[in-house]
KOLZALO-255965 format. One line per 4 residues: their letters; for each residue x negated, y negated, z negated of C-alpha. Coordinates in nm, 3 decimals, decimal comma. Layout:
BEGIN
a	X Y Z | ...
% end
This chain:
BEGIN
mttp	-9,208 -7,886 -8,829 | -8,880 -7,776 -8,934 | -8,742 -7,405 -8,945 | -8,456 -7,396 -8,703
ikpt	-8,094 -7,281 -8,923 | -7,967 -7,030 -8,737 | -7,595 -7,097 -8,599 | -7,432 -6,815 -8,828
fqar	-7,557 -7,011 -9,221 | -7,407 -7,298 -9,030 | -7,047 -7,168 -8,970 | -7,072 -6,964 -9,277
fwmi	-7,210 -7,301 -9,454 | -6,896 -7,513 -9,281 | -6,691 -7,227 -9,401 | -6,737 -7,275 -9,753
ffla	-6,743 -7,654 -9,758 | -6,393 -7,670 -9,621 | -6,257 -7,376 -9,836 | -6,406 -7,561 -10,145
favi	-6,243 -7,935 -9,971 | -5,915 -7,721 -9,944 | -5,908 -7,573 -10,322 | -6,002 -7,895 -10,445
vwal	-5,719 -8,112 -10,244 | -5,437 -7,848 -10,368 | -5,576 -7,854 -10,712 | -5,560 -8,196 -10,747
rpml	-5,268 -8,227 -10,524 | -5,043 -8,431 -10,841 | -5,240 -8,709 -10,813 | -5,365 -8,745 -10,492
lpfv	-5,067 -8,965 -10,389 | -5,181 -9,296 -10,421 | -5,517 -9,212 -10,319 | -5,439 -9,109 -9,956
agvv	-5,147 -9,303 -9,907 | -5,432 -9,616 -10,017 | -5,661 -9,428 -9,683 | -5,339 -9,398 -9,462
layf	-5,293 -9,806 -9,431 | -5,661 -9,866 -9,486 | -5,659 -9,682 -9,178 | -5,341 -9,852 -9,021
lnpg	-5,464 -10,230 -9,126 | -5,863 -10,156 -8,998 | -5,796 -10,331 -8,636 | -5,641 -10,609 -8,766
vgrl	-5,922 -10,655 -8,994 | -6,205 -10,615 -8,747 | -6,052 -10,901 -8,562 | -6,087 -11,094 -8,819
valr	-6,421 -11,038 -8,845 | -6,489 -11,080 -8,496 | -6,347 -11,425 -8,548 | -6,637 -11,474 -8,803
fprw	-6,441 -11,469 -9,156 | -6,682 -11,199 -9,415 | -6,495 -10,888 -9,452 | -6,374 -10,948 -9,763
vgti	-6,136 -11,230 -9,675 | -6,073 -11,038 -9,403 | -5,948 -10,720 -9,587 | -5,785 -11,000 -9,822
vtll	-5,588 -11,179 -9,600 | -5,456 -10,883 -9,397 | -5,389 -10,692 -9,754 | -5,172 -10,987 -9,798
cfia	-5,005 -11,050 -9,456 | -4,887 -10,704 -9,451 | -4,743 -10,724 -9,820 | -4,557 -11,007 -9,739
avvl	-4,418 -10,867 -9,436 | -4,300 -10,542 -9,624 | -4,143 -10,732 -9,933 | -3,939 -10,938 -9,672
llll	-3,816 -10,651 -9,494 | -3,704 -10,499 -9,840 | -3,530 -10,810 -9,887 | -3,375 -10,828 -9,552
ivpl	-3,301 -10,441 -9,548 | -3,197 -10,301 -9,901 | -3,000 -10,520 -10,046 | -2,758 -10,432 -9,648
vqtq	-2,814 -10,062 -9,725 | -2,733 -10,078 -10,125 | -2,370 -10,268 -10,056 | -2,326 -10,034 -9,758
iial	-2,394 -9,711 -9,972 | -2,174 -9,800 -10,288 | -1,919 -9,828 -10,100 | -1,907 -9,556 -9,902
iaal	-1,918 -9,382 -10,278 | -1,661 -9,541 -10,375 | -1,465 -9,423 -10,021 | -1,628 -9,109 -10,041
pthi	-1,242 -8,961 -10,195 | -1,001 -9,157 -9,950 | -1,245 -9,003 -9,674 | -1,247 -8,668 -9,766
eilr	-0,877 -8,695 -9,787 | -0,843 -8,817 -9,446 | -1,028 -8,543 -9,336 | -0,818 -8,289 -9,501
nkfm	-0,525 -8,421 -9,353 | -0,596 -8,457 -9,019 | -0,795 -8,091 -8,978 | -0,626 -7,847 -9,207
plvy	-0,302 -7,824 -9,026 | -0,559 -7,713 -8,758 | -0,762 -7,475 -8,991 | -0,404 -7,320 -9,106
ewlh	-0,306 -7,271 -8,739 | -0,611 -7,075 -8,682 | -0,554 -6,890 -9,030 | -0,244 -6,794 -8,920
rlsp	-0,332 -6,644 -8,631 | -0,607 -6,416 -8,816 | -0,490 -6,049 -8,963 | -0,509 -6,091 -9,413
qdve	-0,809 -5,864 -9,395 | -1,021 -6,105 -9,168 | -0,865 -6,434 -9,325 | -1,017 -6,225 -9,712
klre	-1,365 -6,122 -9,508 | -1,377 -6,528 -9,454 | -1,235 -6,685 -9,813 | -1,488 -6,401 -9,973
aagq	-1,779 -6,560 -9,689 | -1,755 -6,921 -9,764 | -1,693 -6,856 -10,137 | -2,100 -6,722 -10,156
yagn	-2,238 -6,909 -9,933 | -2,082 -7,237 -10,060 | -2,209 -7,075 -10,458 | -2,597 -7,090 -10,241
avgl	-2,542 -7,398 -10,136 | -2,474 -7,531 -10,465 | -2,785 -7,342 -10,601 | -2,966 -7,464 -10,364
aggl	-2,896 -7,778 -10,388 | -2,917 -7,764 -10,806 | -3,235 -7,592 -10,828 | -3,356 -7,902 -10,567
lrni	-3,212 -8,162 -10,759 | -3,426 -7,984 -11,093 | -3,741 -8,003 -10,868 | -3,728 -8,412 -10,774
ltkg	-3,629 -8,435 -11,168 | -3,918 -8,243 -11,308 | -4,172 -8,264 -11,049 | -4,105 -8,650 -10,808
vavf	-4,227 -8,809 -11,137 | -4,534 -8,654 -11,144 | -4,597 -8,655 -10,778 | -4,440 -8,970 -10,665
dvlt	-4,462 -9,188 -10,939 | -4,354 -9,541 -10,823 | -4,501 -9,746 -11,056 | -4,886 -9,585 -10,974
lfii	-4,819 -9,551 -10,589 | -4,771 -9,966 -10,547 | -5,035 -10,067 -10,807 | -5,292 -9,784 -10,708
tpvv	-5,222 -9,744 -10,328 | -5,343 -10,092 -10,242 | -5,667 -10,113 -10,459 | -5,787 -9,805 -10,247
ayyl	-5,692 -10,003 -9,936 | -5,879 -10,330 -10,049 | -6,187 -10,147 -10,118 | -6,201 -9,921 -9,810
lrdw	-6,147 -10,160 -9,569 | -6,376 -10,399 -9,726 | -6,604 -10,107 -9,738 | -6,497 -9,927 -9,398
pkvt	-6,837 -9,980 -9,182 | -7,043 -9,845 -9,513 | -6,826 -9,538 -9,538 | -6,822 -9,444 -9,178
htvd	-7,184 -9,519 -9,131 | -7,256 -9,244 -9,441 | -7,040 -9,007 -9,322 | -7,247 -9,074 -8,944
mlvp	-7,529 -8,973 -9,082 | -7,483 -8,718 -9,267 | -7,366 -8,490 -8,996 | -7,612 -8,284 -8,857
rqqh	-7,824 -8,399 -8,565 | -7,788 -8,084 -8,351 | -7,365 -8,182 -8,365 | -7,383 -8,508 -8,345
glfr	-7,323 -8,556 -8,010 | -6,974 -8,318 -8,073 | -6,889 -8,501 -8,388 | -6,886 -8,856 -8,253
rais	-6,751 -8,683 -7,923 | -6,468 -8,495 -8,211 | -6,441 -8,827 -8,418 | -6,297 -9,047 -8,115
eidr	-6,025 -8,827 -7,972 | -5,909 -8,817 -8,335 | -5,934 -9,138 -8,356 | -5,778 -9,188 -8,028
tlsg	-5,459 -8,968 -8,143 | -5,381 -9,019 -8,458 | -5,378 -9,459 -8,356 | -5,161 -9,369 -8,060
flrg	-4,940 -9,144 -8,274 | -4,880 -9,283 -8,649 | -4,880 -9,708 -8,468 | -4,665 -9,567 -8,162
qalv	-4,419 -9,389 -8,325 | -4,380 -9,640 -8,628 | -4,281 -9,905 -8,382 | -4,071 -9,670 -8,191
clsl	-3,884 -9,601 -8,560 | -3,771 -9,994 -8,581 | -3,702 -9,981 -8,283 | -3,471 -9,721 -8,283
afiy	-3,386 -9,834 -8,652 | -3,265 -10,166 -8,448 | -3,114 -10,008 -8,146 | -2,897 -9,843 -8,367
gvgl	-2,778 -10,025 -8,672 | -2,677 -10,349 -8,456 | -2,494 -10,075 -8,188 | -2,332 -9,916 -8,462
tlvg	-2,222 -10,236 -8,619 | -2,111 -10,329 -8,281 | -1,884 -10,100 -8,201 | -1,685 -10,139 -8,533
lqyg	-1,886 -9,818 -8,717 | -1,798 -9,858 -9,098 | -2,141 -9,800 -9,257 | -2,294 -9,845 -8,963
atig	-2,609 -10,066 -9,025 | -2,721 -9,837 -9,271 | -2,666 -9,521 -9,055 | -2,906 -9,628 -8,791
iiag	-3,168 -9,796 -9,016 | -3,172 -9,380 -9,177 | -3,205 -9,236 -8,866 | -3,458 -9,479 -8,723
vlsf	-3,682 -9,360 -8,954 | -3,584 -9,058 -8,975 | -3,678 -9,068 -8,608 | -4,057 -9,021 -8,754
ipyv	-3,944 -8,601 -8,739 | -3,819 -8,507 -8,371 | -3,534 -8,464 -8,339 | -3,428 -8,504 -8,672
gssf	-3,357 -8,846 -8,740 | -3,108 -8,851 -8,403 | -2,917 -8,581 -8,484 | -2,857 -8,704 -8,852
gliv	-2,738 -8,963 -8,750 | -2,508 -8,874 -8,455 | -2,346 -8,613 -8,717 | -2,275 -8,881 -8,998
smvl	-2,154 -9,137 -8,763 | -1,889 -8,867 -8,511 | -1,756 -8,789 -8,847 | -1,703 -9,142 -8,987
afiq	-1,561 -9,258 -8,686 | -1,393 -8,920 -8,698 | -1,228 -9,133 -9,012 | -1,199 -9,462 -8,891
fdda	-1,086 -9,453 -8,541 | -0,732 -9,352 -8,428 | -0,860 -9,405 -8,049 | -1,092 -9,193 -7,852
tsii	-1,239 -9,505 -7,715 | -1,396 -9,610 -8,040 | -1,541 -9,247 -8,084 | -1,688 -9,238 -7,749
lvfa	-1,897 -9,529 -7,763 | -1,987 -9,429 -8,147 | -2,099 -9,116 -7,910 | -2,296 -9,357 -7,617
vfmv	-2,503 -9,563 -7,887 | -2,702 -9,246 -7,944 | -2,709 -9,117 -7,598 | -2,837 -9,488 -7,532
gqil	-3,143 -9,435 -7,828 | -3,209 -9,079 -7,691 | -3,259 -9,246 -7,340 | -3,422 -9,541 -7,457
egyv	-3,645 -9,332 -7,673 | -3,782 -9,042 -7,388 | -3,816 -9,304 -7,090 | -3,916 -9,616 -7,225
ltpk	-4,031 -9,582 -7,565 | -4,208 -9,346 -7,637 | -4,419 -9,318 -7,284 | -4,460 -9,711 -7,319
lvgd	-4,568 -9,749 -7,714 | -4,733 -9,377 -7,765 | -4,789 -9,261 -7,403 | -4,797 -8,949 -7,278
rvgl	-5,159 -8,908 -7,335 | -5,159 -8,805 -7,731 | -5,117 -8,471 -7,686 | -4,856 -8,406 -7,984
hpvw	-4,599 -8,165 -7,812 | -4,281 -8,211 -8,068 | -4,248 -7,861 -8,192 | -4,599 -7,920 -8,329
ilfa	-4,525 -8,187 -8,553 | -4,215 -8,005 -8,701 | -4,410 -7,674 -8,757 | -4,695 -7,916 -8,923
lfag	-4,386 -8,144 -9,139 | -4,214 -7,896 -9,307 | -4,568 -7,659 -9,344 | -4,762 -7,973 -9,540
gsll	-4,394 -8,044 -9,719 | -4,369 -7,690 -9,782 | -4,760 -7,645 -9,861 | -4,776 -7,974 -10,055
gflg	-4,450 -8,128 -10,144 | -4,458 -8,520 -10,026 | -4,848 -8,518 -9,984 | -4,820 -8,238 -9,777
vlia	-4,547 -8,464 -9,582 | -4,739 -8,752 -9,571 | -5,036 -8,600 -9,417 | -4,885 -8,341 -9,212
vpva	-4,922 -8,557 -8,894 | -5,303 -8,658 -8,877 | -5,402 -8,303 -9,014 | -5,200 -8,199 -8,663
aiig	-5,355 -8,479 -8,504 | -5,702 -8,334 -8,567 | -5,594 -7,962 -8,563 | -5,493 -8,008 -8,190
vlir	-5,821 -8,207 -8,102 | -6,038 -7,979 -8,281 | -5,853 -7,673 -8,072 | -5,892 -7,875 -7,727
lais	-6,260 -7,897 -7,787 | -6,261 -7,555 -7,875 | -6,088 -7,472 -7,587 | -6,299 -7,659 -7,331
yyka	-6,616 -7,555 -7,502 | -6,434 -7,131 -7,463 | -6,439 -7,210 -7,048 | -6,750 -7,308 -7,042
sply	-6,917 -6,980 -7,243 | -7,014 -6,684 -7,062 | -6,745 -6,484 -7,283 | -6,477 -6,666 -7,041
garq	-6,697 -6,606 -6,696 | -6,853 -6,883 -6,625 | -7,137 -6,678 -6,558 | -6,964 -6,585 -6,251
lkgs	-6,891 -6,917 -6,120 | -7,294 -7,012 -6,140 | -7,400 -7,206 -5,883 | -7,061 -7,304 -5,768
sekk	-6,880 -7,616 -5,784 | -6,615 -7,506 -6,022 | -6,894 -7,451 -6,284 | -7,070 -7,758 -6,265
qidq	-6,737 -7,919 -6,309 | -6,688 -7,645 -6,616 | -7,027 -7,754 -6,769 | -6,963 -8,132 -6,726
dssp	-6,650 -8,168 -6,848 | -6,724 -7,955 -7,223 | -7,043 -8,149 -7,243 | -7,022 -8,269 -7,561
hkks	-7,229 -8,604 -7,472 | -6,955 -8,665 -7,191 | -6,752 -8,996 -7,307 | -6,430 -8,915 -7,391
% end
């Protein structure tokens, strides 16, 4: 007969386990990127391998076919997009002095007219503040550039990423059932039902958000790129693609695209109609994203608030750099699921006041909703 384990011992064990795991991740963060990317890629492609296995393909064959199809799709996409983006970026850099001169000719008379209305003391204060902020901005930009040049190669080694990531993804996809079975067998039997429910919720949340949001970003890149090109905005395709990709971060992609597009529209166009059309492209994109793309492709059951996603992305980037940005949303989804489960158990506990509801229909409903064996 086995001796029952006290809850305090279990809590202490899991706290020590997660603390040690966090310390290991922090210590190994410079080399984890290709491995984490391989895990993410394997998670994305596992449903495709599962479908091939259901068609009686050996799992290793399904893994190779799925990986090759994914790599071919990425290469084809890069061959189509990179030359266009590269050409437009080179043209934009070459035309920057001209654009700056046009902006200065258009807006400096307005600025001078406004400054003439101020007293000499106010003008001097504005000049000092502008110089101070400009110096701070240059310092921040220089520090960011130094970090990219000194640490970027170690953190984001492109060659290592493109070699190691597919290898890690292959072995994980090939052995996915064994890996998941091993993890499942290591879970304490007393918490097995709760663990399965939590994993099911986490998988539903991650798959619903990550795969759906990827489709939303691709759709917005197409909408913005084609819309700005049809309006006639120079570099519109590049701006649209970048805005679509950045739309993975709530509000950042659309804000970036709108600001850059409006600045270029003021430079390029002299008529108000074209400028309004550029603005309308982003309004149409936002309406489609809010009322069609996100509800259809992501769904309302994901349960990840945009503010929570923003906080997770900034916190992950601050703590672990690019690696933190890569794992921020999955970690946020996991924490969100665990918090929802903890709240459901709290509402069913005596601490919430369930004793007062004893024998009532409300108590029964709470017990049913918070049961770890209930299907999610």
